[in-house]
N, C-alpha and C positions, 0 to 999 in steps of 0.2 A: 676370717670370720669365726667367731665361737660358735661350735655347734655340738660340743659335749653336754651331757646331761649333767646338771649339778643339783645338790641336796641341800635343804634345810632342815634339820629335825626339830620338830615342834611338840610341845605338849599342849593338848587342847582339850577343852571340856565343850562337848557341843550344847546347843540350845536346849537338847533334850536331857542335859546333865549327865551324859556318857564322857569317860575319860579315854583319849586316844593319844598314841604316840603316833605323829604324822611325819613322814618322809617326804616333805614337800619338794618336787622335783621342778626344774627350769631350765630353760636354756636360753642364752643372750646370743644376740645377732649384731653383727655392726660394730660400732664405735664402743670403746672400752667405757665401762661405768664411771661416770661423773667426768667425763670429757664431752658430753653431749646430750641433748635433750633426750629424755627417756619415754618411750612409747610403749605402754603395756598392750598386749593383744591377749584377749580372752577366748579360747577355742570352742567351737561347737561340740554337741553331743559326740560324735565319734571321732573328734578331731584330738590334737595332742600339742605338745610344745614344740613339734618340728614345724615351724610356721614359714621357714625360708630355706633356701639352698635347693639342691637338686630334686629331693624328695619332699620339699616344703608343700603343706597343702593349700598355702596361700601365696606360692612363690610369683604367681601374676601380679601381686599386689606388693609384696615386700622383698626387697632385695637390693642389690647394687643397680642403681640409676632406675628403679621402680618408684611409684608414687610414695610409698613409704621406703625412702631410700637409706639403706644401710651405710652409705657412705657419709650421711648426714646426722642419723639418729642412732641411738641404743635401744635396740629392740627387745623386749623381755616377754616370754611367754611361761606361764606356770602351767603344770599339769594339774587339772582337777583331781585330788587325792581320790584313788580308787578307779581311775579309768584304765589302769592296767598298763599303761604305756611303760613305767618304770617298774613293773610287774608287783606293784603294790595294789591290793585289792581289798574290798571292805565287806564283810559278811552281812553284818546287820546294817543295811544301806539306809534303812529308814530312820537311823540315828541322824542322819545329816539332812539340813535343808540348803538351798541357795545362800540364805543368810549365813549358814556355818562355814559354806566354801568361801564367801566374801569375807569372812572374818579371818579365815586361814591364808588367804592372799594378802589382806592387810598386814597380817602377822608376818608374812613373807618379805613384804615390801620393808618393813621396820628392822626384819633381820639384815637386809641388804643395805640398811641407812639410806633408803629412798624416802624423803619426805615429801617429794612433789614429782608429778608426772606432767609431761608436756601434754600427754594424750593418752586416752583410754579408748581403744577400738574392740568391740565385740559383736559376733554374729550369733544370732539365735540365742541358745542357752548361754553362751559367753558374753552377750549383750545383757542377758538378765540379770548374770551375776555382777556384771559392771554397774547396773543400777541399783543393786544391793550394796556395792562398795561405796558408791558416791551418796546414797541416802546416808550412810554411817559416817562418811567424812567428806562432807560437802566442798572442802577446799583442796581435795586430794589432786585434782587435774585442771589444767588450763582449757583443754578441749576434751569433749566426750562425743564419739561417735557410735551410737547404738545401730545396728544393722539388723533388720528383719527381726526385731524382736520389742518386747513392751517390759514395762516395770512389774508387770504380773503376769500370772498364766489366767488367761480367761476361760470361759465355760467351754467352748468348742476344743481348745487346745487340751484342757484338762479331760475331756471326754475321750479325746484319740489317745491320750498317755494312759486312760484307765483300759482302753483296749488292748494298747501295748503289754500293760501289765498282765492282763488276763493271758495273752498269748505268751509272754516270757515265762509265765507259771506253768504252762502245758508241758507234758512230759517228753513229747516227740517233736523234735526240731524246732524248739521254742524260738531260739535266735533267728533262724531262717525265716519263719512265719512273721515274728515281728517286724524284721526288716522289709519283708515284701509289703506289709501293710503301712511301714513309714514310709516307702518309696511312693506309694499312691497319695500320700499326704504332702511330701516334699515337692511332688510335681502337680501338673493339673492334667484334666480330660483332654485338653486342647494339646498340650505338649506330647502326651502319649500317642494320642490319635494320629496327629500329624507326623510323628516319627516312624510309626509301625504301619499304619494305613491297612490294617488286618493282613499284613503279609504272613504267610505260612511258611513254616520250616519243615521241608519233606523229609529231611534226614532224621530229625527229632521228633517228628510228628506233633509239632505244637506250634502255635502262634509264635511268632518273634517276640511279641511284648511279653509273653508268658516266660520264654526262655531269658529275657533281659531281667524280669522280676527274679527269677530262680537264681540267675547268676549273681545277682548283689546279694541274696540272701546267703548264699553259699560262700561268697567271697567275704562278707563280714564275719560269718562264722569261724572262717579261718584266721582272721587277724584280730579278733575282738572277743573279750571274755564276756559270758553270760552274766557273772556277778557284775561287771562293769556296765553293762548294758542296763540291768536293773537299776542300779544307782543313777545313771545319767538320765534314764527315763523318769525315775522318781524326782529328781531335780528339776527337770524340765515341767513336770506336773505341779511344781510347788513354788514357782517364782513369785514373790510377794513383798517387793520393797515398800518401806514404810511412806505410804503416799502422803504423810503430813510432813515429810522431810524433803520431799522432791523440789519444793520451791526454794529451799536454801542451797540447792546445789549450785556452786559457783562458776562451773565449767561452762564454756560455750558449748551449747548443745546442738548437734547437726544430726536429726533423725531421720533415718534412711528406710524406707519400706520398699516393698515390691508389689505391685498393683493386683498381681494375681495370688498373693500369698495365701495359703489355706491356714497355715499354722498361726500366723501373727498378721491378721489381714490388715490391710494399709487402712481400712477405715477405723479400726481400733487404734492404730499408731497416730492418725490424724486427730483422734479425739483427744489422745494423750498430749499431742501438741497443742492443740487449742486449749486445753485445761492448763498447760503451763506456760502458755504464750507470754513471753517477756522479751527484752531487748536481745538477751543472748541466746535466742532459740531459733533453728530455722528447719524446715522440713523438705526432705527430697524423696522422689520416688521414681524407682526403676521400673521401666516398662518391660514386660517380659511375658511370653506365654508359659514360662517353665516353673512359675510358682516359688515356693519358699527357697529352692535350691538355686535361684537365680543370683543370690548373693556369693554362690561359688561357681557361677557361670558367665554372668554378664560383666566381665572384667572392664570392658571399655566404658561402659555407663558408670561403674564403680569408680574406676579410677578417674573420669571426668569430673565426679562429684567430689572426690577426696582431695584432688589435686588444688582445688579452689579452697580447701579448709586448712590443710596442714601449712 
């Protein structure tokens, strides 16, 4: 299995007319390119190209004899430029939109001489970028599986990202504060209440739920850059695929929502499904108390859905 980080050097002008040299990094898993169907996986906000293998963030879904079986497929995952996984960071993050990232990924596919994908799978922000890609190239993929995402950022999510932006611009522990707020959006009251039940940690003199939040804030601060977080939050805040182009997407769509998702509510995804209702589209809903993060937790449900699609 190939797990080394590869690079494509691109010259790119953003939609805001700024010139950048982009070292687009990616990883390949499974079969060699051009020997098997290619599945592109777009990572989420704090994710990266390491989608499979021992430390893969989606290893319960992608790997040998998993639902996305690397014995059968070539799996490709790009790093969103500026996510820091490849040490490339972007200072002026507002120069970029999800539309720009979609363009860069499409240029990456072109550089790799990939003209057709068997499937595009994306969760959360990664799914939003996939919507943007297919709006630009409706014939790109045979199958599209957007998970816990929509083709645009709705008002509620935009508002939460605005709070994130305020926290990230704070001078004292900005990333930790933003992560704590984000964790409360990724989960639900029921999820936290059921897990912690007001248990108190006598040694640390605080609620176990508070300790859990502080742990996640500090853990992300140790592995993720503030510049990267600002960029990714900005992208999540501005997903806006061309609505007039959605009907032209030729891929068989399988929209997957989470019934308790606070970021991308199932009701909004159902509305999108109803709007686009046509022969090649279906809707699936994960049942979970865990909210948005269920797409990284409810693997049995996700596997059961996707095994009937690929």
